[in-house]
N, C-alpha and C positions, 0 to 999 in steps of 0.2 A: 802320427797315426791318427790321433783325434782330429786334427785338423782336416785330414783327407776324408775321415768318416763323415764329418760335418758337411764337407764340400760335396760329398757323394749324394747327399740328400737332394741336391739341386740338379742332379743329372738324371734326366729321364730319356729313355729311348724312343725317339720319333713319335712322341706323343702318347706312348703306350702306358705311361705312369711307372710305377715301381716294378722292378723285376725281383727275381729270387736273389740276385746279388745284394739287394738292399737289406736282406736279412742279416748279412754279415755286418752291415752298418749298425744295426740295432745291437748285435752281439758285441761289437767293438766298443760302443758308446756305454754298454753296461760292464763290460770286462775291465776297461781302463781304470775306472774308479775303485774297482774291487782289487786290482792289482797294486794300486797306489796305497789303498787302505792297508793291505797286507803288509807292504814295505814299511809304512809308518808305525805299524805294531811289531816290527822286527820279525815278522813271519817270513823268513827267507824261503822257505819251501813253498809255502802258498803263493808268494809274489812270483817265484820262478815258474811255477806250474801255470799260474794265470798268464804270464807274459809269453811263455812258450806256446801255450794253446792259442794265444791271440796272434802270434806270428804265424803259426802254422795254418790256422783257420783263415785269418784275415789276408794273408799274403799268398800262401801257397795254394790252398783250395779255391779261394776266390779267383785267383789268377788263372788256375786251370779252367775254372768254369767260364771265365770271360773269353777264353780262346777256344771254346767248343765250336764246332761247325755250326754256321747259320747265325752266329752272334757277331756284333759289329767289329769286335777285335779281329776275329777270324778274317772277315772280309777286308779289313785294313791291311793285314799282313800277308794274307794268302789268297785273297779275292782276285 
């Protein structure tokens, strides 16, 4: 997930710069170390909550937003 987040920093839509989806990149790059830190401190509840939120926000919500009408992924699959 971290590798994908870093790679997404180099993806820009047709010269328009960053999009709202890049907000998820920032959230991911902040949440990953927080989750690892919680795990290293044996804070199972904190680690679980951070990783569950990261999964839901980073994959589910960002995936839904990427497929909204008018976005590139919408055009690729339904265009």
